[in-house]
C-alpha positions in Angstrom: 79.1 91.6 96.0 81.0 94.8 95.1 79.1 98.0 95.4 79.5 100.5 92.6 79.1 103.9 94.2 79.0 106.0 91.0 79.7 105.2 87.4 83.1 105.7 85.8 83.4 108.6 83.6 84.7 112.1 83.2 84.9 113.8 86.5 86.1 117.2 87.7 88.2 115.2 90.1 91.3 113.7 88.5 95.0 113.2 89.4 97.9 114.0 87.2 100.5 111.3 86.7 103.9 111.4 85.0 105.3 108.7 82.9 108.3 108.1 80.7 108.0 106.9 77.2 110.6 105.9 74.6 111.1 108.2 71.7 109.7 105.7 69.2 106.5 105.2 71.2 106.1 108.9 71.7 106.6 109.5 67.9 104.0 106.9 67.1 101.5 108.5 69.5 102.2 111.9 67.9 101.6 110.4 64.4 98.3 109.0 65.5 97.4 112.4 66.9 98.5 114.2 63.7 96.4 111.7 61.6 93.3 112.5 63.7 92.9 109.2 65.6 93.2 111.1 68.9 92.8 114.7 70.0 96.1 114.8 71.8 98.7 112.7 73.6 96.6 112.6 76.8 93.5 111.4 74.9 95.6 108.5 73.5 97.0 107.6 76.9 93.6 107.7 78.6 92.1 105.6 75.9 95.0 103.0 76.2 94.6 102.8 79.9 90.8 102.4 79.7 91.2 99.7 77.1 93.6 97.7 79.4 91.2 98.2 82.4 88.3 97.0 80.2 90.4 94.0 79.1 91.0 93.0 82.7 87.5 94.0 83.9 86.5 90.5 85.2 89.7 90.1 87.2 89.4 93.6 88.6 85.8 93.1 89.6 86.5 89.8 91.3 89.5 91.2 93.1 87.7 94.4 94.2 84.7 92.3 95.4 87.1 89.9 97.2 88.7 92.8 99.0 85.4 94.5 99.8 86.1 97.7 97.9 83.4 100.2 96.9 84.1 101.0 93.2 83.9 104.6 91.9 83.3 107.8 93.8 82.4 107.5 97.5 81.6 110.6 99.6 81.3 110.4 103.4 79.4 113.4 104.7 78.8 114.7 108.2 75.3 113.3 108.5 76.5 109.8 107.6 79.3 109.9 110.2 77.0 111.3 112.9 74.6 108.5 112.2 77.4 106.0 112.5 78.5 107.5 115.8 74.9 107.5 117.1 74.5 103.8 116.2 77.9 102.9 117.7 79.3 101.8 114.4 82.8 102.4 113.1 83.4 102.7 109.4 86.0 100.8 107.4 86.5 102.9 104.3 87.5 100.7 101.4 87.3 102.4 98.0 88.8 101.7 94.6 88.5 105.2 93.0 87.9 108.4 94.9 87.0 108.6 98.6 86.1 112.0 100.0 85.3 113.0 103.6 83.3 116.2 103.4 84.9 119.5 104.5 82.5 120.0 107.4 83.6 116.8 109.1 85.9 117.7 112.0 88.8 115.5 113.2 87.0 114.4 116.4 84.0 113.1 114.4 86.4 111.3 112.0 88.3 109.7 114.9 85.1 108.6 116.6 83.7 106.9 113.5 86.4 105.9 111.1 88.2 102.7 112.0 90.4 102.4 108.9 90.9 103.9 105.4 92.2 101.9 102.4 91.9 103.7 99.1 93.3 102.6 95.8 93.0 105.8 93.8 92.7 109.1 95.7 91.6 110.1 99.2 90.4 113.6 99.8 89.8 115.1 103.2 90.8 118.2 105.1 94.5 118.3 106.2 93.2 118.1 109.8 91.1 115.0 109.2 94.0 113.3 107.3 96.3 114.1 110.2 93.9 112.8 112.8 93.4 109.6 110.8 97.0 109.2 109.9 97.6 105.9 111.7 94.4 104.5 110.3 95.2 105.2 106.6 96.7 102.2 104.9 
């Protein structure tokens, strides 16, 4: 069963994307904003995306569970990685959302404990840890 690490919602962590829209679509969005249906273009686009994700929620949940993804926000801190090293375990990080390796995790600890990293969304770690795990990030 898929583990939901933290609920979806507004987070201080987000990623900017760029998309191209046709002029008619953009004009229609602007009209909806002007008429007060949405606060701004971004609000409309976020709402449209969430509606599509909700529409496909069952398929997404099945697929995420099938692939063994943690869903949401998942933070790996020094204590967790040290416990894994002490137990002789290696972590397979699989996250659909945001995966973070804490800033106090050094590259040696990451190399000793992280077998692989697969993140659909965003992966945050120090540049040194990302470089050390480079061949393990898929």
